[in-house]
C-alpha positions as CSV (number, residue, x, y, z in Angstrom):
1,X,131.1,112.0,91.7
2,X,128.8,110.2,94.1
3,X,126.2,112.1,96.1
4,X,124.6,110.5,99.1
5,X,122.1,111.9,101.5
6,X,119.3,111.0,103.9
7,X,115.9,112.5,104.3
8,X,113.1,112.0,106.8
9,X,110.0,110.2,105.4
10,X,107.9,113.2,104.7
11,X,106.7,114.2,101.3
12,X,107.5,117.8,102.2
13,X,111.1,116.8,101.6
14,X,110.5,116.0,97.9
15,X,111.5,119.5,96.7
16,X,114.9,119.0,98.4
17,X,115.4,115.7,96.6
18,X,114.4,117.3,93.3
19,X,116.8,120.2,93.8
20,X,119.7,117.9,94.6
21,X,118.9,115.7,91.7
22,X,118.7,118.7,89.3
23,X,122.2,119.9,90.5
24,X,123.6,116.4,90.2
25,X,122.3,116.0,86.6
26,X,123.6,119.5,85.7
27,X,127.1,118.6,87.0
28,X,127.0,115.4,85.0
29,X,125.7,117.0,81.7
30,X,122.5,115.0,81.7
31,X,120.6,118.0,80.3
32,X,117.9,116.8,77.9
33,X,117.2,113.6,79.9
34,X,116.6,115.3,83.2
35,X,112.8,115.1,82.9
36,X,112.7,111.4,82.5
37,X,115.3,110.9,85.2
38,X,113.5,113.2,87.5
39,X,110.0,111.6,87.1
40,X,111.4,108.1,87.7
41,X,113.6,109.1,90.7
42,X,110.9,111.2,92.3
43,X,108.4,108.3,92.0
44,X,110.9,106.0,93.7
45,X,111.4,108.5,96.5
46,X,107.6,109.0,96.9
47,X,107.1,105.2,97.0
48,X,109.8,104.9,99.7
49,X,108.2,107.5,101.8
50,X,104.5,106.6,101.4
51,X,104.5,102.8,100.8
52,X,107.9,101.7,102.2
53,X,108.0,103.8,105.4
54,X,104.2,104.4,105.7
55,X,104.8,108.2,105.8
56,X,106.4,107.6,109.3
57,X,108.6,110.7,109.7
58,X,110.7,108.9,112.3
59,X,112.0,106.6,109.4
60,X,114.6,107.7,106.8
61,X,115.0,107.4,103.1
62,X,118.6,107.1,101.8
63,X,119.5,108.4,98.4
64,X,122.6,107.8,96.3
65,X,123.2,109.5,92.9
66,X,126.2,108.3,90.9
67,X,127.5,107.9,87.4
68,X,127.5,104.4,85.9
69,X,127.8,102.7,82.5
70,X,127.9,105.9,80.5
71,X,125.0,107.4,82.3
72,X,123.7,108.0,85.8
73,X,122.1,105.8,88.4
74,X,120.1,106.5,91.5
75,X,119.5,104.2,94.5
76,X,116.6,104.9,96.9
77,X,116.3,102.9,100.1
78,X,113.7,102.9,102.8
79,X,113.3,101.4,106.3
80,X,110.0,99.6,105.7
81,X,109.1,95.9,105.6
82,X,109.8,95.5,101.9
83,X,107.4,94.1,99.4
84,X,107.1,91.4,96.7
85,X,108.5,93.5,93.8
86,X,108.1,90.6,91.4
87,X,104.4,91.3,91.3
88,X,104.9,94.8,89.8
89,X,106.4,96.5,86.8
90,X,103.9,95.6,84.1
91,X,101.1,98.0,83.0
92,X,98.3,97.6,85.6
93,X,95.1,96.4,84.1
94,X,91.5,97.5,84.6
95,X,90.6,100.1,87.2
96,X,93.5,99.3,89.5
97,X,96.2,101.8,89.9
98,X,98.4,99.6,92.1
99,X,101.8,99.3,90.6
100,X,101.5,102.3,88.2
101,X,104.5,104.1,89.9
102,X,106.7,101.1,89.4
103,X,105.5,100.8,85.8
104,X,106.5,104.5,85.2
105,X,109.9,103.9,86.8
106,X,110.6,100.8,84.7
107,X,109.4,102.6,81.5
108,X,111.7,105.6,82.0
109,X,114.9,103.8,83.3
110,X,117.1,101.6,81.2
111,X,117.5,99.2,84.1
112,X,115.6,98.9,87.3
113,X,116.5,96.4,90.0
114,X,115.2,95.9,93.5
115,X,117.2,94.4,96.4
116,X,117.0,94.1,100.2
117,X,113.5,92.5,99.9
118,X,112.2,95.5,98.0
119,X,113.5,98.1,100.4
120,X,116.0,99.4,97.8
121,X,115.5,100.2,94.1
122,X,118.3,101.1,91.7
123,X,117.5,103.0,88.6
124,X,120.1,103.3,85.8
125,X,119.8,105.7,82.9
126,X,122.1,105.3,79.8
127,X,122.1,109.0,79.1
128,X,125.0,109.1,76.6
129,X,123.8,106.2,74.5
130,X,120.0,106.5,74.5
131,X,118.5,105.7,71.2
132,X,116.0,108.5,70.1
133,X,113.5,105.8,69.0
134,X,113.7,104.2,72.5
135,X,112.9,107.6,74.0
136,X,109.9,108.1,71.7
137,X,108.6,104.6,72.4
138,X,108.8,105.2,76.1
139,X,106.9,108.5,75.8
140,X,104.2,106.9,73.7
141,X,103.7,104.1,76.2
142,X,103.3,106.6,79.1
143,X,101.1,109.0,77.1
144,X,98.8,106.1,76.1
145,X,98.4,105.1,79.8
146,X,98.4,108.4,81.6
147,X,97.3,111.2,79.1
148,X,93.8,112.5,79.9
149,X,91.1,111.3,77.6
150,X,90.0,114.0,75.3
151,X,86.2,114.4,74.7
């Protein structure tokens, strides 16, 4: 069952998105994979609000949650100018944090595609068929990059 809705570009709307995503995942028996799905989707929504629409509350973010290929998918679209998404997706190097959100999304989703000149991102999660070793590898990559350094 597809769920579509539109929010204003305001980070105050993130809890609403998270609540609707949680219910969608519950209805589709996503269960144990909710955390990975949630982190990736919420990053996409935050990117759409902050980077895509420049936090301009007169602009909208459109969300579509659906089932696909034995799992679920989410599309997030903004009304911004778009961006060169080909430059991002790899682990940022050095001190730069630019592109970290896209790296996180790519690491957690089974497939990530951009369209409409970067104004729309589609994240697909193969929930039913995920290999546990793939999940552990994804977690290790993210922990290595984002875990606080212990002294």
